[in-house]
LOVEXPA-960206 format. One record per residue (C-alpha): residue number from 1; residue in three letters; x, z, y. Coordinates in nm, 3 decimals, padded with zeros to 5 digits. Last residue first. Layout:
N
<atom resi="NUM" resn="ALA" x="X" z="Z" y="Y"/>
...
END
This chain:
238
<atom resi="238" resn="GLU" x="-06.071" z="-05.352" y="-01.473"/>
<atom resi="237" resn="CYS" x="-05.721" z="-05.213" y="-01.468"/>
<atom resi="236" resn="SER" x="-05.519" z="-05.247" y="-01.785"/>
<atom resi="235" resn="GLN" x="-05.434" z="-04.929" y="-01.972"/>
<atom resi="234" resn="ASP" x="-05.123" z="-04.718" y="-01.996"/>
<atom resi="233" resn="ARG" x="-05.169" z="-04.357" y="-02.097"/>
<atom resi="232" resn="LEU" x="-05.134" z="-04.053" y="-01.875"/>
<atom resi="231" resn="GLY" x="-05.043" z="-03.710" y="-02.011"/>
<atom resi="230" resn="PRO" x="-04.697" z="-03.691" y="-01.862"/>
<atom resi="229" resn="ARG" x="-04.666" z="-03.851" y="-01.516"/>
<atom resi="228" resn="ARG" x="-04.578" z="-04.217" y="-01.508"/>
<atom resi="227" resn="SER" x="-04.862" z="-04.340" y="-01.291"/>
<atom resi="226" resn="CYS" x="-04.780" z="-04.088" y="-01.020"/>
<atom resi="225" resn="ARG" x="-04.428" z="-04.231" y="-00.999"/>
<atom resi="224" resn="LYS" x="-04.556" z="-04.585" y="-00.962"/>
<atom resi="223" resn="GLY" x="-04.792" z="-04.480" y="-00.687"/>
<atom resi="222" resn="LEU" x="-04.512" z="-04.293" y="-00.510"/>
<atom resi="221" resn="ALA" x="-04.285" z="-04.597" y="-00.539"/>
<atom resi="220" resn="ARG" x="-04.563" z="-04.799" y="-00.378"/>
<atom resi="219" resn="PRO" x="-04.595" z="-04.542" y="-00.101"/>
<atom resi="218" resn="ASP" x="-04.221" z="-04.532" y="-00.013"/>
<atom resi="217" resn="LEU" x="-04.167" z="-04.218" y="00.194"/>
<atom resi="216" resn="TRP" x="-04.128" z="-04.101" y="00.552"/>
<atom resi="215" resn="GLY" x="-04.030" z="-03.788" y="00.740"/>
<atom resi="214" resn="CYS" x="-04.120" z="-03.433" y="00.833"/>
<atom resi="213" resn="ARG" x="-03.994" z="-03.087" y="00.747"/>
<atom resi="212" resn="ARG" x="-03.761" z="-03.085" y="01.050"/>
<atom resi="211" resn="ALA" x="-03.944" z="-03.087" y="01.383"/>
<atom resi="210" resn="HIS" x="-03.676" z="-03.163" y="01.644"/>
<atom resi="209" resn="LEU" x="-03.772" z="-03.052" y="01.994"/>
<atom resi="208" resn="MET" x="-03.554" z="-03.203" y="02.262"/>
<atom resi="207" resn="ALA" x="-03.507" z="-03.068" y="02.614"/>
<atom resi="206" resn="THR" x="-03.319" z="-03.197" y="02.918"/>
<atom resi="205" resn="ALA" x="-03.375" z="-03.572" y="02.896"/>
<atom resi="204" resn="LYS" x="-03.252" z="-03.731" y="03.218"/>
<atom resi="203" resn="GLU" x="-02.929" z="-03.838" y="03.050"/>
<atom resi="202" resn="SER" x="-03.137" z="-04.096" y="02.867"/>
<atom resi="201" resn="VAL" x="-03.113" z="-04.097" y="02.486"/>
<atom resi="200" resn="PHE" x="-02.869" z="-04.348" y="02.335"/>
<atom resi="199" resn="PRO" x="-02.611" z="-04.082" y="02.250"/>
<atom resi="198" resn="PHE" x="-02.853" z="-03.913" y="02.004"/>
<atom resi="197" resn="VAL" x="-02.691" z="-03.603" y="01.853"/>
<atom resi="196" resn="GLU" x="-02.432" z="-03.532" y="02.120"/>
<atom resi="195" resn="ARG" x="-02.681" z="-03.678" y="02.366"/>
<atom resi="194" resn="ILE" x="-02.918" z="-03.387" y="02.309"/>
<atom resi="193" resn="ALA" x="-02.655" z="-03.116" y="02.351"/>
<atom resi="192" resn="ASP" x="-02.515" z="-03.280" y="02.663"/>
<atom resi="191" resn="SER" x="-02.860" z="-03.325" y="02.819"/>
<atom resi="190" resn="GLY" x="-02.948" z="-02.958" y="02.794"/>
<atom resi="189" resn="VAL" x="-03.155" z="-02.752" y="02.551"/>
<atom resi="188" resn="LEU" x="-03.194" z="-02.848" y="02.187"/>
<atom resi="187" resn="LEU" x="-03.496" z="-02.693" y="02.014"/>
<atom resi="186" resn="ASP" x="-03.472" z="-02.700" y="01.636"/>
<atom resi="185" resn="PHE" x="-03.793" z="-02.658" y="01.437"/>
<atom resi="184" resn="GLY" x="-03.905" z="-02.541" y="01.093"/>
<atom resi="183" resn="ASP" x="-03.742" z="-02.682" y="00.784"/>
<atom resi="182" resn="LEU" x="-03.443" z="-02.901" y="00.709"/>
<atom resi="181" resn="GLY" x="-03.186" z="-02.635" y="00.796"/>
<atom resi="180" resn="PRO" x="-03.000" z="-02.658" y="00.467"/>
<atom resi="179" resn="GLY" x="-03.020" z="-02.974" y="00.257"/>
<atom resi="178" resn="ARG" x="-03.250" z="-03.185" y="00.047"/>
<atom resi="177" resn="PHE" x="-03.469" z="-03.469" y="00.171"/>
<atom resi="176" resn="GLY" x="-03.291" z="-03.790" y="00.088"/>
<atom resi="175" resn="ARG" x="-03.116" z="-04.049" y="00.298"/>
<atom resi="174" resn="VAL" x="-02.937" z="-04.044" y="00.633"/>
<atom resi="173" resn="PRO" x="-02.936" z="-03.666" y="00.617"/>
<atom resi="172" resn="SER" x="-03.060" z="-03.486" y="00.929"/>
<atom resi="171" resn="ARG" x="-02.804" z="-03.310" y="01.147"/>
<atom resi="170" resn="VAL" x="-02.790" z="-02.931" y="01.133"/>
<atom resi="169" resn="TYR" x="-02.777" z="-02.737" y="01.462"/>
<atom resi="168" resn="GLY" x="-02.595" z="-02.404" y="01.441"/>
<atom resi="167" resn="GLY" x="-02.405" z="-02.427" y="01.770"/>
<atom resi="166" resn="SER" x="-02.073" z="-02.398" y="01.589"/>
<atom resi="165" resn="ALA" x="-02.160" z="-02.718" y="01.404"/>
<atom resi="164" resn="SER" x="-02.199" z="-02.899" y="01.733"/>
<atom resi="163" resn="ALA" x="-02.544" z="-02.952" y="01.888"/>
<atom resi="162" resn="ARG" x="-02.510" z="-02.736" y="02.196"/>
<atom resi="161" resn="HIS" x="-02.753" z="-02.514" y="02.384"/>
<atom resi="160" resn="HIS" x="-02.946" z="-02.444" y="02.067"/>
<atom resi="159" resn="LYS" x="-03.279" z="-02.275" y="01.990"/>
<atom resi="158" resn="ARG" x="-03.398" z="-02.227" y="01.633"/>
<atom resi="157" resn="VAL" x="-03.771" z="-02.200" y="01.554"/>
<atom resi="156" resn="PRO" x="-03.872" z="-02.093" y="01.202"/>
<atom resi="155" resn="GLY" x="-04.127" z="-02.269" y="00.981"/>
<atom resi="154" resn="GLY" x="-04.460" z="-02.449" y="01.027"/>
<atom resi="153" resn="GLY" x="-04.668" z="-02.151" y="00.914"/>
<atom resi="152" resn="PHE" x="-04.921" z="-02.104" y="01.197"/>
<atom resi="151" resn="HIS" x="-04.679" z="-01.886" y="01.392"/>
<atom resi="150" resn="SER" x="-04.421" z="-02.164" y="01.365"/>
<atom resi="149" resn="ALA" x="-04.669" z="-02.410" y="01.513"/>
<atom resi="148" resn="ALA" x="-04.726" z="-02.170" y="01.804"/>
<atom resi="147" resn="GLU" x="-04.354" z="-02.117" y="01.859"/>
<atom resi="146" resn="ALA" x="-04.289" z="-02.492" y="01.842"/>
<atom resi="145" resn="PHE" x="-04.566" z="-02.567" y="02.093"/>
<atom resi="144" resn="ALA" x="-04.436" z="-02.303" y="02.333"/>
<atom resi="143" resn="GLU" x="-04.086" z="-02.451" y="02.309"/>
<atom resi="142" resn="LEU" x="-04.216" z="-02.800" y="02.375"/>
<atom resi="141" resn="ALA" x="-04.422" z="-02.673" y="02.671"/>
<atom resi="140" resn="ALA" x="-04.118" z="-02.497" y="02.819"/>
<atom resi="139" resn="GLY" x="-03.921" z="-02.820" y="02.793"/>
<atom resi="138" resn="GLY" x="-04.202" z="-03.009" y="02.964"/>
<atom resi="137" resn="GLY" x="-04.210" z="-02.758" y="03.246"/>
<atom resi="136" resn="GLU" x="-03.837" z="-02.790" y="03.298"/>
<atom resi="135" resn="THR" x="-03.866" z="-03.166" y="03.311"/>
<atom resi="134" resn="ALA" x="-03.703" z="-03.454" y="03.125"/>
<atom resi="133" resn="SER" x="-03.880" z="-03.399" y="02.793"/>
<atom resi="132" resn="LEU" x="-03.818" z="-03.521" y="02.441"/>
<atom resi="131" resn="PHE" x="-04.000" z="-03.494" y="02.106"/>
<atom resi="130" resn="CYS" x="-03.817" z="-03.565" y="01.781"/>
<atom resi="129" resn="TYR" x="-03.972" z="-03.604" y="01.435"/>
<atom resi="128" resn="GLY" x="-03.786" z="-03.528" y="01.111"/>
<atom resi="127" resn="ARG" x="-03.522" z="-03.727" y="00.925"/>
<atom resi="126" resn="ARG" x="-03.634" z="-03.591" y="00.588"/>
<atom resi="125" resn="GLY" x="-03.678" z="-03.899" y="00.369"/>
<atom resi="124" resn="LEU" x="-03.861" z="-03.937" y="00.039"/>
<atom resi="123" resn="GLY" x="-03.774" z="-04.267" y="-00.130"/>
<atom resi="122" resn="ILE" x="-04.024" z="-04.211" y="-00.412"/>
<atom resi="121" resn="LEU" x="-03.774" z="-04.180" y="-00.699"/>
<atom resi="120" resn="ASN" x="-03.557" z="-03.927" y="-00.518"/>
<atom resi="119" resn="GLU" x="-03.311" z="-03.903" y="-00.810"/>
<atom resi="118" resn="ASP" x="-03.324" z="-03.521" y="-00.810"/>
<atom resi="117" resn="GLY" x="-03.703" z="-03.526" y="-00.823"/>
<atom resi="116" resn="ALA" x="-03.927" z="-03.733" y="-00.598"/>
<atom resi="115" resn="LEU" x="-04.244" z="-03.615" y="-00.773"/>
<atom resi="114" resn="GLU" x="-04.150" z="-03.250" y="-00.718"/>
<atom resi="113" resn="GLU" x="-04.061" z="-03.322" y="-00.356"/>
<atom resi="112" resn="LEU" x="-04.398" z="-03.488" y="-00.306"/>
<atom resi="111" resn="LEU" x="-04.570" z="-03.187" y="-00.466"/>
<atom resi="110" resn="ASP" x="-04.396" z="-02.945" y="-00.230"/>
<atom resi="109" resn="ILE" x="-04.493" z="-03.178" y="00.056"/>
<atom resi="108" resn="SER" x="-04.859" z="-03.147" y="-00.049"/>
<atom resi="107" resn="ARG" x="-04.830" z="-02.767" y="-00.063"/>
<atom resi="106" resn="SER" x="-04.690" z="-02.763" y="00.290"/>
<atom resi="105" resn="MET" x="-04.965" z="-03.005" y="00.395"/>
<atom resi="104" resn="LEU" x="-05.244" z="-02.780" y="00.269"/>
<atom resi="103" resn="SER" x="-05.090" z="-02.464" y="00.416"/>
<atom resi="102" resn="VAL" x="-05.039" z="-02.632" y="00.752"/>
<atom resi="101" resn="LEU" x="-05.398" z="-02.760" y="00.738"/>
<atom resi="100" resn="PRO" x="-05.529" z="-02.410" y="00.666"/>
<atom resi="99" resn="PRO" x="-05.323" z="-02.271" y="00.960"/>
<atom resi="98" resn="ASP" x="-05.445" z="-02.526" y="01.219"/>
<atom resi="97" resn="MET" x="-05.228" z="-02.613" y="01.518"/>
<atom resi="96" resn="PHE" x="-05.030" z="-02.849" y="01.296"/>
<atom resi="95" resn="PHE" x="-04.675" z="-02.877" y="01.166"/>
<atom resi="94" resn="ASN" x="-04.611" z="-02.986" y="00.806"/>
<atom resi="93" resn="ARG" x="-04.534" z="-03.355" y="00.848"/>
<atom resi="92" resn="TYR" x="-04.573" z="-03.679" y="00.653"/>
<atom resi="91" resn="CYS" x="-04.511" z="-04.051" y="00.696"/>
<atom resi="90" resn="GLU" x="-04.621" z="-04.369" y="00.521"/>
<atom resi="89" resn="THR" x="-04.757" z="-04.510" y="00.848"/>
<atom resi="88" resn="SER" x="-05.054" z="-04.643" y="00.652"/>
<atom resi="87" resn="TYR" x="-05.079" z="-05.008" y="00.553"/>
<atom resi="86" resn="GLN" x="-04.984" z="-04.951" y="00.188"/>
<atom resi="85" resn="SER" x="-05.282" z="-04.720" y="00.136"/>
<atom resi="84" resn="THR" x="-05.528" z="-04.991" y="00.244"/>
<atom resi="83" resn="ALA" x="-05.453" z="-05.198" y="-00.066"/>
<atom resi="82" resn="THR" x="-05.121" z="-05.164" y="-00.252"/>
<atom resi="81" resn="LEU" x="-05.124" z="-04.795" y="-00.344"/>
<atom resi="80" resn="PRO" x="-05.132" z="-04.853" y="-00.721"/>
<atom resi="79" resn="PRO" x="-05.141" z="-05.214" y="-00.845"/>
<atom resi="78" resn="ARG" x="-05.462" z="-05.408" y="-00.768"/>
<atom resi="77" resn="PRO" x="-05.776" z="-05.493" y="-00.969"/>
<atom resi="76" resn="ASP" x="-05.881" z="-05.125" y="-00.971"/>
<atom resi="75" resn="LEU" x="-06.045" z="-04.895" y="-01.227"/>
<atom resi="74" resn="VAL" x="-05.843" z="-04.587" y="-01.320"/>
<atom resi="73" resn="THR" x="-05.919" z="-04.434" y="-01.660"/>
<atom resi="72" resn="VAL" x="-05.862" z="-04.064" y="-01.719"/>
<atom resi="71" resn="ARG" x="-05.860" z="-03.849" y="-02.031"/>
<atom resi="70" resn="ALA" x="-05.873" z="-03.491" y="-01.904"/>
<atom resi="69" resn="GLY" x="-05.609" z="-03.230" y="-01.989"/>
<atom resi="68" resn="LEU" x="-05.554" z="-03.055" y="-01.656"/>
<atom resi="67" resn="ARG" x="-05.243" z="-03.265" y="-01.590"/>
<atom resi="66" resn="ALA" x="-05.457" z="-03.573" y="-01.647"/>
<atom resi="65" resn="LEU" x="-05.700" z="-03.451" y="-01.380"/>
<atom resi="64" resn="HIS" x="-05.408" z="-03.398" y="-01.140"/>
<atom resi="63" resn="MET" x="-05.270" z="-03.748" y="-01.194"/>
<atom resi="62" resn="ALA" x="-05.608" z="-03.919" y="-01.171"/>
<atom resi="61" resn="THR" x="-05.700" z="-03.741" y="-00.848"/>
<atom resi="60" resn="SER" x="-05.364" z="-03.819" y="-00.689"/>
<atom resi="59" resn="ALA" x="-05.381" z="-04.186" y="-00.781"/>
<atom resi="58" resn="GLY" x="-05.741" z="-04.214" y="-00.663"/>
<atom resi="57" resn="ALA" x="-05.681" z="-04.042" y="-00.329"/>
<atom resi="56" resn="ALA" x="-05.366" z="-04.242" y="-00.251"/>
<atom resi="55" resn="GLY" x="-05.515" z="-04.571" y="-00.364"/>
<atom resi="54" resn="CYS" x="-05.567" z="-04.682" y="-00.723"/>
<atom resi="53" resn="GLY" x="-05.945" z="-04.712" y="-00.699"/>
<atom resi="52" resn="ALA" x="-06.247" z="-04.592" y="-00.893"/>
<atom resi="51" resn="VAL" x="-06.143" z="-04.297" y="-01.109"/>
<atom resi="50" resn="ALA" x="-06.323" z="-04.273" y="-01.444"/>
<atom resi="49" resn="VAL" x="-06.324" z="-03.947" y="-01.642"/>
<atom resi="48" resn="HIS" x="-06.326" z="-03.871" y="-02.013"/>
<atom resi="47" resn="LYS" x="-06.343" z="-03.495" y="-02.064"/>
<atom resi="46" resn="GLY" x="-06.131" z="-03.338" y="-02.339"/>
<atom resi="45" resn="ALA" x="-05.990" z="-03.065" y="-02.118"/>
<atom resi="44" resn="ALA" x="-06.135" z="-03.079" y="-01.767"/>
<atom resi="43" resn="ALA" x="-06.354" z="-02.766" y="-01.787"/>
<atom resi="42" resn="GLU" x="-06.082" z="-02.552" y="-01.945"/>
<atom resi="41" resn="ALA" x="-05.822" z="-02.682" y="-01.700"/>
<atom resi="40" resn="SER" x="-06.046" z="-02.576" y="-01.412"/>
<atom resi="39" resn="ILE" x="-06.197" z="-02.825" y="-01.169"/>
<atom resi="38" resn="CYS" x="-06.194" z="-02.771" y="-00.792"/>
<atom resi="37" resn="ARG" x="-05.840" z="-02.912" y="-00.765"/>
<atom resi="36" resn="ALA" x="-05.959" z="-03.247" y="-00.902"/>
<atom resi="35" resn="ALA" x="-06.236" z="-03.243" y="-00.643"/>
<atom resi="34" resn="ARG" x="-05.976" z="-03.216" y="-00.368"/>
<atom resi="33" resn="ALA" x="-05.832" z="-03.549" y="-00.476"/>
<atom resi="32" resn="PRO" x="-06.182" z="-03.701" y="-00.486"/>
<atom resi="31" resn="ALA" x="-06.272" z="-03.585" y="-00.134"/>
<atom resi="30" resn="ALA" x="-06.497" z="-03.333" y="00.041"/>
<atom resi="29" resn="CYS" x="-06.576" z="-03.122" y="-00.263"/>
<atom resi="28" resn="ALA" x="-06.908" z="-02.958" y="-00.346"/>
<atom resi="27" resn="SER" x="-06.908" z="-02.671" y="-00.594"/>
<atom resi="26" resn="GLY" x="-07.108" z="-02.660" y="-00.918"/>
<atom resi="25" resn="ARG" x="-06.809" z="-02.580" y="-01.135"/>
<atom resi="24" resn="TRP" x="-06.842" z="-02.863" y="-01.387"/>
<atom resi="23" resn="PRO" x="-07.041" z="-03.064" y="-01.135"/>
<atom resi="22" resn="ALA" x="-06.745" z="-03.101" y="-00.896"/>
<atom resi="21" resn="ARG" x="-06.907" z="-03.316" y="-00.629"/>
<atom resi="20" resn="GLN" x="-06.691" z="-03.580" y="-00.470"/>
<atom resi="19" resn="LEU" x="-06.582" z="-03.653" y="-00.826"/>
<atom resi="18" resn="ALA" x="-06.886" z="-03.865" y="-00.894"/>
<atom resi="17" resn="GLY" x="-06.808" z="-04.076" y="-00.590"/>
<atom resi="16" resn="ALA" x="-06.453" z="-04.136" y="-00.710"/>
<atom resi="15" resn="GLY" x="-06.594" z="-04.280" y="-01.029"/>
<atom resi="14" resn="ALA" x="-06.375" z="-04.147" y="-01.297"/>
<atom resi="13" resn="ALA" x="-06.212" z="-04.299" y="-01.602"/>
<atom resi="12" resn="ARG" x="-05.854" z="-04.301" y="-01.738"/>
<atom resi="11" resn="GLY" x="-05.548" z="-04.220" y="-01.540"/>
<atom resi="10" resn="LEU" x="-05.264" z="-04.331" y="-01.324"/>
<atom resi="9" resn="SER" x="-05.118" z="-04.501" y="-01.627"/>
<atom resi="8" resn="GLY" x="-05.387" z="-04.763" y="-01.600"/>
<atom resi="7" resn="CYS" x="-05.269" z="-04.874" y="-01.259"/>
<atom resi="6" resn="SER" x="-04.909" z="-04.885" y="-01.372"/>
<atom resi="5" resn="ALA" x="-04.977" z="-05.085" y="-01.683"/>
<atom resi="4" resn="ALA" x="-05.209" z="-05.339" y="-01.528"/>
<atom resi="3" resn="ALA" x="-05.048" z="-05.400" y="-01.193"/>
<atom resi="2" resn="ALA" x="-04.689" z="-05.403" y="-01.310"/>
<atom resi="1" resn="MET" x="-04.459" z="-05.232" y="-01.066"/>
END
């Protein structure tokens, strides 16, 4: 990804600090990306905004402001998402013990899927996260956690005593993020069911919670994708 073209395509001008307060609506915002959501299309149209930095917050802010009709310039000597953003774990999940956070992350994952598209241009994976326990109490705790997370909007909980197709458990795709059963949680009970999916797991494991709408992505591909959204022009970073 070319530093100049890609960085400029993310947008046109906006100091991230200026965006931390949305002056056009008079409401305070905690972060630049959130500030973009605080601004109406009518207020953004025709404005020339500067975004300082091509990291995750800057790229997202620039993209959403451009969608609202603003002219945006991103100022950064590096290509998108190649400074601190590239050293993150590059993963995502939609289960939390906080309903507003679940809602926020679910919407964020919707946007990631939109950016990935049918060709999966950002390397979005949906392998999920697995949690294991070797005790009865631990298994009960995993189930209780899944039920609570489901109540907060994390998706349905499915309980299986075997992992075969007849048991209803769906294996994660090696690549990509589309497919049935890739939401909510699957709780596998019993060593045989767990080892049918993951033969390398210890026989002592008796419960496995598989959170499904979780995975990893390619941050640099995400930055490149953001920079090519409609409404953004190419311009060298400064």
